[in-house]
N, C-alpha and C positions, 0 to 999 in steps of 0.2 A: 235289718231289720229286726233288731231286738224289740221286745214288747215295750212299747212306749219309749223305749231306748232306741237309739238309732241302730239299725242292723248294719254294721260295716262289713267289708269284704271278708275280714278274718273270721268273724262270727258266722258268716254265711258258709264258709268252707268247713268250719267245725260241724255245723248242722248238716251240711251236704254230705260229708263223708259218713256221718252217722246214718243218714237216710239211705245211703247206698250200701250200707253194710260194710263199710271200710273204715270204721273208726280207728284212729290211732291212739294208743295209750302210752303216756310218758313212762319210760323205764319198764316197758312191758317185757323186754328180753333181759335175761341175766347178763351182767357185764361181760362175762367171758365169751359170749356169743357175738358181741359187737365187733365190727371190722376194726382193723388197726387204725385206719384213718380217723375214725370217730374217737377212739380211745386216745389218740395223740393230740386232740384238741385241748388247748390250754385254758384254764379259768381266766376270765377277763373282768370279773366283778370289781377287782381292785382298781381298775382304770376309771371307774365311774364315781364321781363325787356328787352327793345330793345337792339340789337347789337350796340355797341358804335363806334364812329369815331376811337378811338384808336385801337379797335379790327380790324377794316377794314384796317387800316394802317399796322398793324402787318401782316395781311394776304397778303397784297401786297408785303411787305418786304420778306416774306417767298417765295412767287411766284418768285420774282426777284432772290433770292438765288438759287432756283431750276433751273431757266432759265440759270443762269451763269454756274452752274455745268453741265448742259446738252447742253451747247453751242447753246442755242436758244436766238436770239437777241430780240425778242418781241413775244407777243401773241395777237391774235385778238379775242375780245369778242363781239359777236353780242348779241341781246336781249335774255334774259333767266336767268337761275339760277346762273350760274357762274358769269355773269356780276353783278347781285345783290350781290352775296357773297363777291366779292372783292370791289365793289364801292358803293353799296347801290342804284344804279340806277335800276329802274324797267321799262323795255321796251319790248314791244311785237314785234316780227318780222313781217314784211310785205314784199311786193315786193321792197320797198324802203330800200336801205341799210343804216343801222345805226350800227356803230361798234366803239368800243374803242380799241385802240392799246396801250398795256401796255408794255413798253420796259424794258429790264433787267437793263438798266441804263438810267437815264434822265427822261424827262417830258413826260407824257402820252398825247396822242391826240385822238380826236374823229372825225369820218367822219359822217356827219349828214345832212339830208335834210334841206335846208335853212329855210323853214317855221316852222321847229321843233326846231330851235336854242334856242328860249326862254325856251321851256320846258326842253331841255337838260341842259342848263346852270342852271336852277332852281334846278335840281337834283344834278348836280355836286357841286353846292355851299353848299350843305348840307352834303357832304361826303369827302372822302380823295382825290378826284380829282378836288378840287376847282380851282387849277391852270392849269388844262388841257386845251390845245388849242383845239378849236372847228373849224374844217374845214367844210365849208358848200358847198353844191352843189344844183343847180337848177334842175328843172325837166328834162331839156334837156341836162344836164351834165352827165359825166361818173364818178360815185362815186368810181369805182375801180381804175381808173387812179389817182383820188385825193388821195386815200390811198397810192398808189405807190409813188406819189410825196412826201407825208408826210414821208414815209420811207427814200426816197432818201435825203431829206433835213436834215434828222437826221443821215446821214452816214450809213444807213442800206439798201441802194439800192441793194446790193448784199448779204444781210444777210439772216438769217433764221427766218421765221415767223411761229409761231405755231398757228394752227387753232383749236379752241375749238370744241369738238366732236359734239355738237348740232347746230353748225353754218349751216345755209342753204347752200346747195351745190352751188346754184347760186352765193352766195357771194364769197366763196372760189375759185370757178372756175373763176369768174370775176377778182379777184385779181391776180390769177395765170397768166391769159392771159395778163392783163395790166402790169404786172411786171415780165417778164420772167427771170430777173436776180435774183429774190428773190427765195430762196429755201423754199418751203412750207413744214411744219413739223406738227406733231401731238402734240397738246398742252395738250392732256389728261394726260401725265405724270406730267405736272405742276399742272393742276387744280385738278386732282384726289388726288395727294399726299397732297395737301393742305386740300381739303375738307373731305377726309376719316378719318382724325384724328381730333376728336372733342375736343374742349376746355371745361373746367368746365362749362362755361356759356351756351355753346351749349347743353351740357348734361342736364343742368337744364331746358332749354326750351323743350327738348324732353321728359323729365320726366313729365312736366306739360301737354304736348300734350297727352301722354299716359294715364295719370291719368284722364284727361278730357274725353277721348274716353271711357275708361272703365266705368267711372261713368255714362255717357250717355247710353251706352249699357245696363248696369245693370238696370237703370230706365226704359228703353224701354222694357226689358225682364219682369220686374215686371208689366208692363202695358199691355202686349200682351194678347190676348184672341183668342181662335179658331174662325175662320170665318173672321178674319182680312185679308186684302189684303196687297200686297206690298206697295200700296199707303198709306194705313192706318199706316203701320209701318214706312214708309218714313216720314210721317208727324210728328210722334213721335220723330224720330231722329232729324229732323230739329228743332223741338221745344226744344229738349234737348240741342242741341248745342247753340240755342239762349239763353237758361238759363245760361249756363256756360260762354258764351261770346266769343266763337270761331267759325270760319267757318269750317264746316265739313259735311260729307255725308257718306252714306254706301249703299252697295248693299244688297239686301235681297233675298235669294234663298231658295226654299221650296222643300222638297221631292226629286224626281228624278232629279230636276234641280240643286240640291246641288252637284251632281256628275260631273257637268261642272265647273272646277276650277274658271273660271271668269264669270259664270252665263249664263243666257238666257234672251231673249227678251220677253218670254212668260209670260203673266199675271198669277199670282199664288195666291192661297188662303191657309192660314195656317189652318191645321187640327190637332186635338189632336192625339198624338202619331206619328207625322210626323217630320222628321228632318227639322230644320230651321238653316240657316247659314247667319250670318251677318258679313260683311267684309268691312274694310277701316279705315278711321281715320279723323283727323282734322289738322289744321295748327295753330301753335302758334309762332308769330313773325317770320314767314317764315319756321319754322321747323315742320316736319311731324310726325305723328304716323300712325301705320298700324297694326290693331288688327283684328283677326277673332275669333268669338265665334260660336260654333255649339252646338245646344241644342234641346230638345224636350219638348213641352208642354204636360204634361201627362206622360205616361209610355212608355219608349223606348223598343224595342225588344231586345232579348238577343244578336242578331247579331249586332245591333247598339251599344250596350254596349261593345261588344268585340272589334269592330273596334275602338271605342273611346279610349279604354284602350291601344290598339296598337299605335295609333297616339300620345297619351299622353306620352308613353314610348319613342317614337321616338323623340319627342320634347325635352325631358329631356336628351336623348343621345346626341343630337346635342349641347345642352347647355353645357354638361360635356366635349365635345370634343373641344369646342371653347376656347382654351387656347393660350396665346401669344406664337408665334413660330410655332404653328400648321399651316399646309397649309389650305387654304380656302376649298379645295376639301375634306379634311378629315372630315369636319363638315357634309357635305352632305352625305358622305359615312357612317358615324355613324348612322344617322337617317334612311337611306335607308336600312341598314343591319337589323335593328329592324323590319321594315315593311316586307322585303322579307323573313326573317327567320320566321315570323309569318304566312307565306303562301300567302302573297299578292305580288307576284312577277311573273316573274323575272323583275328585273331592273325597268324600267319606266312604267310597265304595269298598276299598280294601283296608284302608287305615280308618277305622270306624269310630275312633274316640279322640279326645284332645291329646296333645302331646305330653301334658304334665299337670300336676296339681301341687299346691303348696303342701309342705309336710313339716311336722314338728311334734307337738304332743298328740295331735291327731294324725292318722295316716293320710287323710285328705282334709286340708284346711286352706284358708285364704292365703294368697290369691291363686287363680287358676290360669294356666297357659292355654287359652282357648280363644277362638275367633270372637271378636266383639269386645274383648277385655282390653281397654286402652290404658289401663293402669301402668305407669312407668315402673320398670324394675329398679330396685334399690339394692345397694350393697347389704349383704347379710340376710337377704331373703333366701329361702331354701325351697327346692322343688324336686319332683321326680322328672326324669327325662326318659320317656318311654314310648317311642314310636313303634308301630307294629304293622305287619301285613298279614291279613287273615284270608286264606283261600278256602272257602266253604267246601266241606267234603274231602279236603286234602290235608292241609296243615296250616299252622300259623307260626309266625316268628315275631317275638317281641323282645327287645333289649331294654332293660330298665336299670338305671342307676340314679342315685340322688345327687343333686348338685347344689352348690351354694354360690350366690353372686358375690363377687369380690369387686373392689373399686376398679379393677382393670379387666373384668370379664367373669366368666363362670368356670368353676372347677368341680369335677366329680369327686365325691367322697371315695369312690372305688373305681378302679380302671375299667375301661370298656372291655367287653368280652371279645376276644380276637377271632374266634371261629367256632363252627358247630362241633368240630372234632376235639378242639382244645379250648373249652370255654373259660378256663381260669388261668391261662398263661398270661403273664404281664406283657 
């Protein structure tokens, strides 16, 4: 829930820890105080190569092909992930409209606040839109009318304009009012069809992100002791990501609060024999990881071990079901059946969320592994695989790894966690 911005889970936990008085500060402790497991983490930045100009040009060409097939004359991209995906431009949304119009044919143009023109051109000159026209507006001008004029000058004044799903409503509504002759359409079929199928390079970046997260989690687990607070563990996580060289964070939930799938604001202390859940990931050249590990320092109860085993089997069932041609909903159904058949039902009672979401440049993106989604899986789609059982007032267990669909089935980027006592053994 960022202002105007979408507030994703990572931003939520950054705000939540601050609200609870448990803010973590990167590098807050002198290096000599860090545990050996953290200091032994190796830099991984050299494993990640940036997305190239040629790759972005290919993405635009693919988008234009889909626009032509779907009879969409152009798509409008405001600040956000899809804009970066296609153009390399990084821009945050505000009340001032900034948008790129990418036509199915011809030259792209941008509507930009006049005082931001230099910053915009600097970014365009580094990417595939070097020749894009920048139309500027002053503070007392109407940017929506400017966009409508740009469409009209390109013979699209009565055409179809696709709006990317995360475009602020005030922008799309403003354009619709200023250009009543333009048919407003959903650009999601264009952007999602491009982004949901990953290239080998994208898969490489996601592999690095997942490997980095797992390495940091393991080092943090090796460094944890009973009596530590969320702030203590958060500091270790920050230090771990600083060592590997990527930006990342994680939520830490303990005991009964692990039964809340996205956690609690309540400050918590780790005790021996209590469930600990660590969730989230890092960013590598714009690509995300999302991993959850649930474990116990000391000896878990038989009930904890039973629930862990059920969730472990559910995660494997989802993985086995994720084959090309299968409907997205069938993957959720496979995991849910294991959990319900084991006595934790019916339906969403204990497993209260979908089994997975698409992942790539956004932590959550199209498509989703949820009941009702009949979209067939395709090779090189990527998802989280994250079943869970949440027993209110006691504890929760969630196991999450990211997976990619191959021509002959699905594979996890990281190995399944084998047990509560030894969560990182292969």
